[in-house]
Backbone bond lengths (Angstrom), bond angles and torsions (degrees), N, CA, C in turn:
res aa  C-N    CA-C-N  psi(-1)  N-CA   C-N-CA  omega(-1)  CA-C   N-CA-C  phi
1 M - - - 1.439 - - 1.515 109.47 -
2 T 1.306 115.30 145.38 1.452 119.89 179.76 1.515 110.16 -111.70
3 A 1.321 115.21 151.84 1.465 121.16 177.97 1.518 108.95 -81.69
4 V 1.291 116.82 143.85 1.451 122.83 178.84 1.526 107.79 -112.89
5 T 1.336 115.97 130.05 1.461 120.34 177.71 1.516 108.30 -102.84
6 I 1.323 116.23 127.50 1.461 120.86 176.63 1.519 108.69 -123.56
7 Q 1.301 115.59 159.21 1.459 119.41 176.69 1.518 108.92 -104.62
8 C 1.310 114.72 137.30 1.458 120.96 -177.56 1.527 108.60 -137.69
9 C 1.287 115.68 151.99 1.466 119.58 177.10 1.527 109.65 -76.58
10 A 1.321 115.90 139.79 1.466 120.71 177.12 1.517 109.61 -70.65
11 P 1.327 118.22 143.47 1.466 119.53 177.01 1.524 110.10 -66.67
12 I 1.331 115.67 152.23 1.463 118.57 179.05 1.518 111.72 -101.65
13 A 1.309 117.33 -7.76 1.465 120.33 -179.58 1.516 110.26 -122.32
14 R 1.313 115.90 144.28 1.458 120.75 177.49 1.521 111.30 -74.93
15 E 1.342 115.10 -35.12 1.461 120.91 -179.53 1.520 108.04 -158.17
16 P 1.325 117.33 161.73 1.465 119.42 177.59 1.526 111.01 -63.12
17 L 1.312 116.15 150.66 1.463 121.47 178.71 1.524 110.42 -70.88
18 S 1.317 115.00 144.66 1.462 119.30 172.92 1.532 107.77 -74.15
19 E 1.304 116.35 166.03 1.464 120.73 179.16 1.529 110.66 -60.70
20 T 1.330 116.58 -41.85 1.464 121.28 -179.70 1.521 111.17 -66.17
21 D 1.345 117.23 -46.77 1.465 120.16 179.15 1.524 111.05 -61.81
22 A 1.324 116.73 -41.24 1.464 120.51 179.54 1.532 110.60 -62.19
23 A 1.330 116.48 -42.30 1.473 120.13 179.41 1.528 110.99 -65.14
24 D 1.336 117.27 -42.76 1.469 121.32 179.32 1.527 111.05 -63.79
25 L 1.312 116.10 -46.23 1.460 120.30 -178.42 1.525 111.45 -68.68
26 A 1.328 117.56 -32.59 1.467 120.52 178.24 1.521 110.81 -62.75
27 V 1.332 117.31 -37.46 1.467 120.71 177.65 1.524 109.49 -62.09
28 M 1.332 116.61 -44.48 1.467 120.22 179.88 1.530 110.85 -65.70
29 L 1.338 116.36 -43.22 1.461 119.49 -179.41 1.527 111.38 -64.92
30 K 1.320 117.33 -38.40 1.465 120.23 176.44 1.523 110.35 -62.89
31 A 1.315 116.33 -38.51 1.468 120.29 -179.44 1.520 111.34 -63.67
32 V 1.317 118.36 -40.03 1.471 120.54 -177.75 1.525 112.53 -90.56
33 A 1.330 117.38 0.21 1.462 120.72 179.60 1.523 112.32 -74.94
34 D 1.307 117.54 -10.19 1.461 122.49 178.20 1.531 108.92 -93.00
35 P 1.328 118.61 131.15 1.475 120.23 -177.86 1.530 114.04 -58.50
36 V 1.321 117.90 -37.80 1.470 120.24 179.67 1.527 109.74 -65.57
37 R 1.329 116.75 -45.67 1.470 119.55 -179.20 1.524 111.32 -67.19
38 L 1.307 116.86 -36.97 1.463 119.44 177.35 1.522 110.59 -63.81
39 R 1.318 116.67 -41.53 1.477 120.25 176.58 1.514 111.47 -64.97
40 L 1.350 116.79 -43.15 1.471 119.79 178.38 1.520 110.59 -59.35
41 L 1.326 116.82 -44.92 1.467 120.96 179.79 1.528 110.54 -60.23
42 S 1.328 116.73 -43.60 1.470 119.25 -179.68 1.524 111.53 -69.35
43 M 1.320 117.05 -35.01 1.473 120.02 178.24 1.525 110.67 -66.83
44 I 1.319 116.40 -42.77 1.468 120.23 179.41 1.524 109.62 -65.53
45 G 1.319 116.86 -45.30 1.461 121.33 -177.53 1.511 114.28 -66.99
46 S 1.323 116.66 -26.97 1.466 119.15 -177.99 1.523 112.91 -101.31
47 H 1.313 117.55 1.53 1.469 121.19 -178.42 1.528 110.42 -71.93
48 A 1.319 115.64 142.70 1.471 121.09 179.07 1.527 109.92 -56.79
49 G 1.302 116.26 135.90 1.457 120.89 179.40 1.517 113.75 84.75
50 G 1.336 117.40 -4.56 1.456 120.66 176.21 1.512 115.57 81.21
51 E 1.324 117.40 4.42 1.455 119.63 176.32 1.522 108.90 -146.23
52 A 1.335 114.17 154.28 1.458 119.20 -178.09 1.517 109.95 -132.54
53 C 1.325 114.95 138.57 1.460 121.64 175.58 1.526 107.62 -75.95
54 V 1.315 116.00 143.32 1.459 119.59 177.10 1.526 110.01 -56.79
55 C 1.321 116.73 -29.40 1.469 120.86 178.57 1.531 111.72 -65.29
56 D 1.339 116.98 -24.86 1.468 121.24 177.66 1.529 111.84 -83.40
57 L 1.310 117.36 -16.12 1.461 121.40 -174.85 1.523 113.06 -94.91
58 T 1.309 117.37 -34.64 1.465 120.69 -171.19 1.524 113.83 -66.68
59 D 1.325 118.07 -33.47 1.469 120.59 -177.19 1.526 113.13 -68.86
60 A 1.320 118.43 -18.44 1.457 121.72 -178.06 1.533 112.85 -77.71
61 F 1.335 116.43 -9.06 1.463 120.75 -175.21 1.518 111.10 -124.51
62 D 1.300 115.40 150.88 1.452 121.10 174.57 1.530 107.89 -94.88
63 L 1.337 114.94 56.66 1.458 122.59 -177.18 1.524 108.71 -132.27
64 T 1.308 116.29 158.24 1.464 120.13 177.81 1.525 110.08 -74.95
65 A 1.316 116.04 159.28 1.471 121.08 178.32 1.528 111.76 -58.86
66 P 1.342 119.70 -41.35 1.466 118.78 177.83 1.536 113.07 -62.46
67 T 1.317 116.72 -34.26 1.468 119.72 177.91 1.521 110.82 -67.53
68 I 1.329 117.40 -43.09 1.466 121.28 176.48 1.525 109.19 -61.98
69 S 1.318 117.44 -42.80 1.471 121.10 178.20 1.524 111.15 -59.85
70 H 1.323 116.58 -40.06 1.468 120.03 177.92 1.527 110.44 -61.24
71 H 1.319 116.56 -47.01 1.468 120.15 -179.42 1.531 111.26 -62.98
72 L 1.308 117.29 -40.01 1.466 120.79 177.37 1.533 110.78 -65.26
73 K 1.323 116.79 -36.64 1.461 120.65 177.66 1.525 110.82 -64.49
74 V 1.323 117.21 -40.07 1.469 120.69 178.20 1.528 110.08 -62.31
75 L 1.328 116.79 -44.05 1.469 120.70 178.30 1.525 111.08 -63.96
76 R 1.315 115.53 -39.01 1.473 120.39 -179.43 1.525 110.45 -69.83
77 T 1.316 117.63 -43.41 1.462 122.26 178.81 1.527 110.84 -62.85
78 A 1.325 117.26 -33.93 1.463 122.06 178.33 1.527 111.86 -74.95
79 G 1.336 116.52 -8.51 1.465 120.10 178.15 1.513 114.79 83.48
80 L 1.326 116.84 16.97 1.463 120.41 -178.09 1.525 112.99 -90.78
81 I 1.328 117.01 -27.56 1.461 121.14 178.72 1.524 109.17 -133.74
82 D 1.307 114.39 163.57 1.457 121.40 173.70 1.525 106.67 -133.37
83 G 1.297 116.96 159.12 1.455 120.02 -178.10 1.509 111.45 -138.40
84 E 1.318 114.45 156.90 1.464 121.18 178.99 1.518 108.37 -139.73
85 R 1.318 115.78 126.16 1.466 120.70 178.48 1.520 109.44 -78.88
86 R 1.325 115.26 130.22 1.466 122.63 174.83 1.517 106.94 -130.79
87 G 1.301 115.42 102.49 1.467 119.24 -175.88 1.517 109.25 68.83
88 T 1.327 116.30 -125.29 1.463 119.77 -178.85 1.518 113.01 -92.03
89 W 1.334 117.93 -6.57 1.464 121.40 -175.83 1.524 111.50 -109.65
90 V 1.332 114.66 154.14 1.462 120.93 173.68 1.522 107.34 -111.12
91 Y 1.319 116.13 132.89 1.458 122.56 178.23 1.527 108.21 -106.42
92 Y 1.335 115.42 129.38 1.465 121.27 -176.73 1.516 110.94 -109.58
93 R 1.319 114.82 146.63 1.471 121.30 175.34 1.529 108.37 -140.58
94 I 1.299 114.08 152.90 1.470 121.64 178.56 1.525 108.69 -72.71
95 I 1.307 117.28 147.85 1.464 122.42 170.48 1.534 105.37 -97.30
96 P 1.341 116.70 101.49 1.466 120.19 -171.99 1.532 114.28 -54.87
97 E 1.324 117.40 -40.30 1.471 119.82 -177.59 1.528 111.29 -60.70
98 A 1.320 116.13 -39.65 1.464 120.11 -179.16 1.525 111.17 -69.62
99 V 1.318 116.72 -45.70 1.461 120.29 -179.64 1.530 109.98 -66.30
100 N 1.325 117.37 -39.54 1.467 120.59 177.06 1.519 111.21 -63.91
101 R 1.319 116.44 -35.52 1.465 120.47 178.31 1.530 110.69 -62.69
102 L 1.328 116.34 -41.01 1.465 119.85 175.64 1.526 110.73 -63.81
103 G 1.324 115.44 -45.42 1.463 119.65 -179.24 1.513 112.69 -62.76
104 A 1.317 116.79 -34.03 1.467 120.63 -178.96 1.525 111.98 -66.07
105 L 1.317 117.06 -22.36 1.466 119.98 177.39 1.517 111.90 -59.97
106 F 1.322 115.67 -31.86 1.452 120.42 -172.63 1.526 113.70 -114.37
107 A 1.322 117.04 8.50 1.462 120.83 179.36 1.527 109.15 -84.86
108 P 1.312 117.65 128.17 1.472 119.47 179.81 1.526 111.49 -66.82
109 L 1.319 115.52 149.91 1.462 120.33 178.88 1.519 112.09 -76.63
110 T 1.316 117.00 -22.71 1.459 121.01 -179.98 1.524 108.68 -105.73
111 A 1.321 114.91 163.55 1.456 119.89 177.77 1.522 108.77 -65.88
112 P 1.335 117.38 148.38 1.457 119.94 177.83 1.515 110.10 -60.22
113 G 1.294 115.74 151.34 1.459 118.69 177.72 1.493 111.84 146.97
114 G 1.287 117.55 9.78 1.445 118.87 173.31 1.499 113.75 112.95
115 P 1.327 113.89 -170.13 1.452 120.21 -175.75 1.516 112.76 -70.35
116 V 1.298 115.43 161.21 1.458 123.10 177.44 1.516 107.39 -92.78
117 E 1.320 117.07 137.66 1.457 120.56 177.24 1.525 109.88 -93.20
118 L 1.307 115.39 130.46 1.455 121.73 177.08 1.515 109.34 -114.39
119 E 1.290 116.74 138.07 1.462 120.00 177.97 1.523 108.17 -106.73
120 L 1.311 115.41 118.52 1.464 121.79 -179.09 1.516 109.58 -107.57
121 T 1.287 116.02 133.95 1.463 121.14 176.49 1.528 107.26 -112.45
122 P 1.329 117.41 121.52 1.467 119.40 179.61 1.517 111.35 -57.93
123 A 1.327 115.66 143.17 1.462 120.41 -179.05 1.495 112.20 -83.09
């Protein structure tokens, strides 16, 4: 009998998610599933100094200030951003652990470079 080598994709998860982890991550994924919130998150994360004033965010959208505030509240409630009031403005920053947790869902367990080769020996 000869061994057969096949190529297979490497798994992206070490183990299945627990019910609690799945529920927590679903809240975060729902929060970033909206294009406005996804843009806000990227704007905050890429802003110089690691935080952005709400005054720097509102001009990028053709939306009212209350609508932007709602979207920021959804991101904050999901645990993706935090904010601090300074005078009349609120400054937002990403919570790295939360964003990294989302990213880890889709990070491959093996180094990039293609499929994994498996060697199968017929029984």
